[in-house]
N, C-alpha and C positions, 0 to 999 in steps of 0.2 A: 179027468180026463186028461189021456197021454200023458201022465205023471203031475198034473198039476191039478191047484184045487179052486174052483170059483165060489164065492159066497154072494148072497142078494139078500139084503134086507129092505123090508117093507112096512112102512108104518102107517096107520092109517089119516086121515085128515083130521080127525079129533082127537087124537094125540099127540101131533107133531108139536101143539106150543109146550109141551111136557117133555118131548122126549124126542129124538133124531136120529134118523134111520144111518145118516153118514156118520154121528156120533158111536154109535152100536158099531158099524163095521169098522171104524178107525180103532175100535178093542179088539177085536175078533181077528182082522187080519193079520196082524204080526204072530199070534198063536199059530199063524200057518205059514209063517216065513214069508209074509206078502203085506200088501198095502192096499188101500182104496179109499173111497171116498164117494161124495156125491149128495144128493139135496133131502130136504127134512124128511120126504114122503119114501124117497127110492135111494138104496147105495147099492155100488158092488166093489168088490175085490178080489183080488188074485193072489194065489201065494203055490210056493215050491214043494211045500212040507205035507204029504199025502196023509201020512203016519198021524199029524197033529189031528187031523178033524175030525175025530171022534173026542178029542177033548174041547176042542173049540164049541162044538155043539152042543156039547154037555153044561159048557160053562156059559151059554149064551143067556139063559135066564138069570144067572147072577149080575153079567154082564146089565143086562135092561134093567134090573132091581136097583143096582148102584147106580145107573144114569138117572133113572125117576125121581132117585132121591126117597 
């Protein structure tokens, strides 16, 4: 929207002991030139590099797998 990226990550309550939404968003946000944070179940981030959004989306599964161990 308006040349900016908005990301939102949600993790269901049964998984927040293994992986946290805030951890996922902290890995993804720099890919789009931004930063973010949040709770274990919900996190948000903003960024400035719209061109990198497809790459961030494509790498999401890898980020989740690496954090889940």
